[in-house]
N, C-alpha and C positions, 0 to 999 in steps of 0.2 A: 334396494338400499337407499335410504334417504340421506341427502347431503345438505348440511347447512353451511353458511359462509361466515367467517370471522374476518372483518376488515380491521387490521391491527395498526394502531397508531403508535409509532415509536416514541420513547421518552424524549422530551425537549422539542418536539415538533409543534409549530404553531400553524394556524390556518394558512399563513402565507407560504409555508413549506408544502402544504397539502393542496395548493392551488397551482394550476398550470394553464397558461394562456387564458386567464380570467375564468377558468372553470374549476369547480371544487371536485378534486379527484375522487375522494371517497364516495360521493354521490354518483359520479360517472361510473365507478367500478360497480356499485350496486345496480345501476341501470343495465350495465353490460351483463352482469351475472343473471339478472332476471331474463334477459333475452336468450341466454344459452339453454334455458329449460332444464338445467341440471341441479339448480339450487332451490331449496324450499324456503328457508328463512335466512335472513341476513342480520348479523349482530356486529357491534363495534366494540373493540377493546381500547379504552382511552386511559392515558396516565392520570393519576389523581390530580396532578397539577394542571391538566389541560383545561383551557377556558373557552374554547372555540365553539363552532357551530354544532358539534356532535354532543356537547355536554347537555345533560338533562333529557336526551332522547330516551324513550322507554327501552329501546333495543341497544343502548350504550351501557357498557359495564366498566366503571372506573376500576383501576387496579393500582396496587402498590408493587413496584419492582418490575420484573420481566416475565416472560412466558416460560417459567420453569415448570416442572411436572406438577407442583402443587397448584399453580395457577390453572392448569388444564383440568385437574381434578375438580376444582371449584366451579369452573366454567361448565363442564359437562353436567355437574350436579344441578346448577341453576337453570340450565336451558333444557335439559332432558334430551339433548341431541345424541345421535349415534355416531356421526362423522362430521368433522369440521374441515372445510377448505380455508386455510389461513392465507390471507393476502395482505401485503403491506399497503397501507392507505395512501402512500405517496408514490404510486405506480401508474402514471398517466399513459404509459405505452403498453400496458397490459393487453394481451391479445386473448379475446374470449374463446377463440378456437383452441388455443393451447390449454386453457382451463378445462374446457369440455373434454379434450383428449385425455388429460390427466385424471379427470373424474371417471371417465370410462375405463381407464386402465386400473384404477383403484377398485372399481366395482367388479370388473371382470375377474380379477384374481383375489378378491376378498382380502385386500391388503390391510395391514394395520397402520402402515405409514408409507406415503408416496411422495417423492420429491424428484427434482432434476438437478444434476450436477453441471450440465453443459449450458443451461440457460442462465444468462446474467441476472443479478438481482433486479427485481422489478418487472420481470417478464414471465414469472412462473408462480407456483404456489407450493404449499405443503399441505397434504391431506392426512388428518389425524383421526384415528378411530378411538371410541370409548374403550374398546377391548384392550388397546395398547395402554391407555392411561390406567386402567384397572390393574394391569400387570406390573406397573412400575411402583415401587414403594415410595412413600413420602420422603422428600429429601430436605436436609437442613440448609444446603447451599443454594440460595435463591439466585445466584449469579449464573448457574448452568441452565441454558435453555433446553427445552425438550428436544429440539432438533439436534443439538450437540450431544445430548445424552444418548439418543437413539443411534446417531452415526458412529459414536465411539464404541457402541456395543451392537453393531448392525446385525451380527449373526444370531442374536437372541430374539429377533422379531421378524415378522413377515413384512418385508420391505420391497416396494417396487420402485425401480429407478427409471425415470422417464428421459428419453433422449429425443432431441428435435434438431433436424437440419434446417438451415446451414449452421454450423458451429462457429460462433464468433468470439469464443473465449480468448483467441489470440489478440483481440483488440483491447482486452483488459479494461472494459468499461462496464458501468452499471446504468440502471434506468430508474433511479429513485430521485424524485424531485427535491427531497429533503437533503440530498447531498449536492452541494453547490456545483461541483465539477460535472456530475451527472446531468444536472439541470441545464447547464450551459451547452453541453453536447446535445441534449434532447432539443433544446431551442434551435440549435444549428440544423439538426436533422429535420425538424418541422419546417424550417425556412426553405428547404430545397424545393418541396412541392406544396407548401402551405397546407399541410395536413400531417396527422400522426401516421407514420408508415406502419404497415403490418410487419410482423417479425421476419417473414420471408424476404422482405425488401431491404432490410437494414444493411446487410453486408454489401449488396450491390451499390446502395447509396453511398456508403463510406468509400468503397473502392473507386467510385467515379468522382467523389468529392472529399478527398482525404482531409481537406482543411477543416471539416466539421469536428475533427478530433483535436485540433490545435487551439486550445482555449487559453492556457496560461502555463507558466513553468510550475511543475509539481515537485521538482527536486532542484534546489538551489545549492550548488557546491561552491564553497568559498575557500580559497587558499589564503589563510591568514598570514602565512610566512613560508619562505623557501628554506628556512634554517632547520637543521636536524643534526643531532649528535651521533647518529649511527651511520654506518657505511654498508648498507645491505647489498647483497650480491644481485638482488633483483630490482633495485631501485633505478629509476631513470634520471635522478637528480644530476648525476655526473655527466649526462649527455646534453643538458640544457645549453643553449647558446650563450646565456649569461645567467648568473645567480639571481634568484628571485628574492626580493626584499620583503618588507612588512606592509600589510594593508593598514591604512589609517582608520581609526574608529569612526571618523566622520563619514568616510566613504561607505562603510558598512551600514551606518545609520541611514544614509541616503538610499541605499539599495532596499533596505527593509521598508522604508517609507513608500517607495515606489511600488513595491509588491502589494501594498494595500489597495492600489487602484484596481487590481484584478478581483479582489474580494472573494478569493477562492483559497481554501486551506492548502498548505504546501509543507514540504520538509526542507530543513536546512542541514547540510553536512559541512563540517569543518574538516577539509581534506587537503588535496593538492600535493605539492612536492615536499612540503616541510612538516614539522611537528607543531601542531597548533598550540600546545600548551607552552611552547617556548615564547610565544608572542607576549611582550610585557603588558599588553592590554587584553589578554585573553579573557579574563573573568569579566571585564567590563563589556566586552562584545558578546560573550555568552549570556550575560545578564540581559542585554538588549534583545537577544533572541528569545530568552525565557519569558520576557515581558510582553511579547507579541502574540496576541490571542489567535491570529491566523495560522501560526506555525503549529502544525500537528505533531511533528517529531523533530528533535534536534539530535543529529548523529555526530559524535566526536570520534574521528579515527586517529588513534594515538599509539605511540610505541609503549606507552604505559610508564615510562621512567619518571615522569613528573606527576603521575596520577595518584599522588599520595594523600596526605591529610588535608591539604588545602582544597584539592579537588573533591574529596569525599565530603568535606564540610559544606562546600557549595551545593552539592547534590542534596545534602540533608536539609538545606534551607530553601533551595529554589528548584529542586529537581522535578517535583510534581509528576513524575512518571513519564514526562515527555522526552527527557534526555536519555539517549541510548549511547552507551560507550562500547566502542569496538577496539579492543587491544590487540595489536599485531604482535604475536609472540610465536616465532617460527623456530622453536627449539624445545627439547624435552629436558635438557639439563644445561649446565654452563657451557659444556663443550659444543654441543650441537647449536646452541643459541649463538655463541661467538662465531662459529663457522659461517653462519648465515647473516648475522647482523654486524659483524666487523668488530665488535667490542662486547665485553661481558657486563651486562646489567640484569642477568637472568634472575638473581635472587631478589633484587629490588622490584622488578616487574611482577614476579610471582607474588610477593607480599602485597603489592598494591591490588592485584586482581582479587586475591582472597579477601582482602579488606573490603573492596567494593562489593564483593558477593554478599557480605553481611547486610548491605542496604537493599539488595535486589530481592525483596520478598516475593514478587510476582514471577521472577525468573525471566522477565521479558526485556530488561533494560541493560543487561551486561552480556557482552559477547567477546569471545576470543576468536582470532582469525589466523588461520595457517594456510600457506600457499601450497597448492598441489603441484609439487615439482620433484625432480629426481632426488634432490637433497633431503626432502622431508619424508619421502616414501618409506624408507627403512624403519622409521619409528612412528609412523602415522597411527597405527593401531594402538600402540601404547599411549600415545598422546590423547587419543579419544578416551581410552579407558580411564586415564588419570583425571581429565577434566570433567568427564561425565560423573565420576565419583564425587566431584565437588559441586555438581549440579550447575555448571557453567555452560551456556549454550555455545556451540562451535560453528563458525562459518568456514567452510572449506572453499578457499578462494582460487579461482582460475587465474593463472598468470597472464598478465597483460604485457605483451612485448612492445606495446606502443608502435605497432606496425614496423617491427624490426629494429627499433632503437637499441634494445638490449637482447642478450642471448636468450633463446628459447630453451627453457629448462623443463618443459612439460613432458611427462611420460605417457599421457593420454590426451586425446582431443575430444572434448565434450560438446563440440558445436553441433547444433541440430542439423539434420540433413537438408532441410528446406529453409531458405532464408526468408525471414519476415521483416517488415519495416523496422528501422532502427529505433529502439526504445529511447535512446538518449537524445536523438534529434527531436523527438516528440515532447519529452518531458523535462529535459535538463537545461539548466543555465549554469555554465561553468565559468567562474570568475577568477582570474589570476590576481595575485596580490597587488599588482599595480593598477587594477581596475579594468583591464581588458577582458572582454567576454570571448572565450575561445569558441571556435567553430563547434567543438564538442570536447569531451574530456581527453581525447587523444591529442588535441592541439595544445600541447603543454608549453610550447614557446609562444603561443599566441600569433603565429604567422598568418593564420587564416581568420583572424579575429573579426567578429561581426560588429564591433564597436567598443568604445571606451566609456565605462560608466562614470568616469569623472566628468564627462561632458554630455554623454547620451543618457537617455532614460531607458529603463528596463523595457518599456513598451516599444521604443524605437528599435532596440536590439532584437526583441522578439519578432517584430514585424519583418525585419530584414532576414531573419533566420527561417521564416516560414517556408520559403521556396526550397530551402535545403531539405526540409522534411518531406515536402511534396514530391520532389524529384526522387528521393530515396524510396518513398512509398511506391512509386511507379517504376522502380528498379532501374532508374537512370542514375547510376552511382557516380558520385563526384570523383574527380581525379586529383583535385587539390583542396583538401587532403585526399589521399587515395582510399576512398571508402571501399573499393573493390577488394582490397587486401586486409580489411579490418575484420576481426572476429569478436568484437565486443558488442555487436548490435543487439544481442539477446540477454546481456548480463545486467543484473541489478541486485542490490541487497535489500533495499526498502522501497 
């Protein structure tokens, strides 16, 4: 069985993205593949807009769009190949031994499609046969990749799944130099021994040097205000030592400006103890976030009462798909809603959700959220049926008791059996409305604050907090706050 390789250059990547430590990764990959002895011919797939070193090479094929089934049909026709090993061109940590193993598996079982689920992006390949491509009809939707088409109908094809120890999926990292966060982590990993490590070494290097993961905040949660018109039975607002006020737009502008120094995309969430849409400068501050190109997603956690025409009009003009709205609605009707939220705004929230659904053509930008507690369990199935019939995505939220501040109303414990390092200490920056950075999202009074952003920089605060993450990673859990009794270490929405 002859295997050819396709080194695939993603859309919008330049040669600077494809280079790592002054070496051009596509050529490094080609050289590595030749040494494995498993590959006969090597081709490149480049976007039509690409202008770098691969353009004009006889073995480079410009393309329009993505690697949908139609793309593959054309590629097999032009090259006469029988099987392609597809590798992303920005994969400097790619391990040749893994590619050889996957090729051997594909050949041994005469597979139509071979891939790995446990290897992070940039560390493995996909192997595609012409037989598979011939069996798939031409498609009109060129946004669906071949990989997605196969995996969504996996029982229709001869598919081999490759597994490789050690499993590092719990680190939630990738190895693609075109992704800025991945690149920074790979640079850190390289710096430990001044070489690119083999896959088998990566987990041990991280475990011995967890700071390699600590590159920049990836989730910035901003409490715009502590004000809210509801009185929810599961809210911690009534337990605060003092009421939280409003954040000044100038402070928010300062924070966004300092986040640019990391030069890594991140998400912003307007959350905290209050209702963000109550803030008189909400749309000004949302506009500042919408105008910041480094922000990948903007998450608005709202009770939905004020998410009416003004909010909808803003999304229509500046939404651009990055603004994701999460509406907390813990009720199936006025009675159940009032029992949980303290006052009846059910009809208004329902209208606003259905109106916002009209804008969400992709189905990826509007969510409703319900808490998994004793009071919602009796109607949870009907709740799902209703909202799924309206094609609104549902987030089933685990109750956070804020380490015993509020009554535990959970009827099941979903915590994993084995504790992993805290996701929030690694990725989050939680900022209270007065500018103090909390130890984490559990530090709702700011008692264990790592600094005040009115005076300190984001980088200052991030530097101070690094040791908090490293100690947690090494299972030396903090007692102030008491991380030992926290069960939020594994949770996140985005």
